[in-house]
C-alpha positions, 0 to 999 in steps of 0.5 A: 478531513485529513488525507490518509495515506496507505502503504503496501510494503513488499520486499522490493516495492512499497505501493502507495495510495491516498484517501480523497479530501472527504475520507470516502474514496481511496486511490492508488498514488505511486510505487516506491522502490525499497533500497538497500540504504533505508535512509533513501527509503525514509526520504522517499517516503517523507517526500510523498508525505510532504507532497500529498500532505498526508496526516495519517498513515495506514500500513497493510499488515499481512496476517496469515489466513488463520489469523496469525502473525508470521514472518512476513507480518513481523517484517512489516512490523519491524519495518514500521517501527523503524519508520516511526523514527523518521515520520511524525504521523500517527500509524495504524495497521490494517489487515491486508489479507488478499489485497494483492489478489483483490487488486489483481481481480480489479485489474482483470475486471478492467480488462487490464490483466498484466499478463495479457498486456505483456503477451499482447505486446509481442516482441516489439519491444524486445526482452527490455520492453516486455521487462518494462511493461511487466515492472510497470504492471507490478507496480500498478498492482502494488499501488492498487493494493495499497488503495484496497488496504486504504479503502477497507480502512476507510469503509470501517472507520467512517468516524474518522471524518470526525476525529481526523486521526487513524484510529480504531482497531481491527484483528491486525492491530490486535495481533500486532501489539 
């Protein structure tokens, strides 16, 4: 089974998740920062693809609750089209509705509510320390949101174990085309 990678593309960061070798489980991997120079972003993505040996890319598409494609989803589609010129992987969109909410819920269940961690730290780290912890928790949420996206894809595409390519469709893919 090839390793699949999922991206949760935000305005400042890209959460990255990977599937295990069996294609059964998704795990958070890292968070990349989007730079003003897209060439740097493409290079960072290619580096992660190379180091993980990913063979397919699943991109979270923020479809609105009414099922429509709005500005944020259009931005992701445009970003993906530019990205395709720089990578040689098959790409599929996956409806990411509420993936960040789910990621925050999972962290809360683990007793790692980002807000609590910042408040518990008090002033020990000063403003800089709090800022770093807050930034770290946002990055954790982004990578965890990517794993929620990928797990949804893996759960809906058990045949991927046989075909070894991102394929299939969900509503996000239908609406994006």
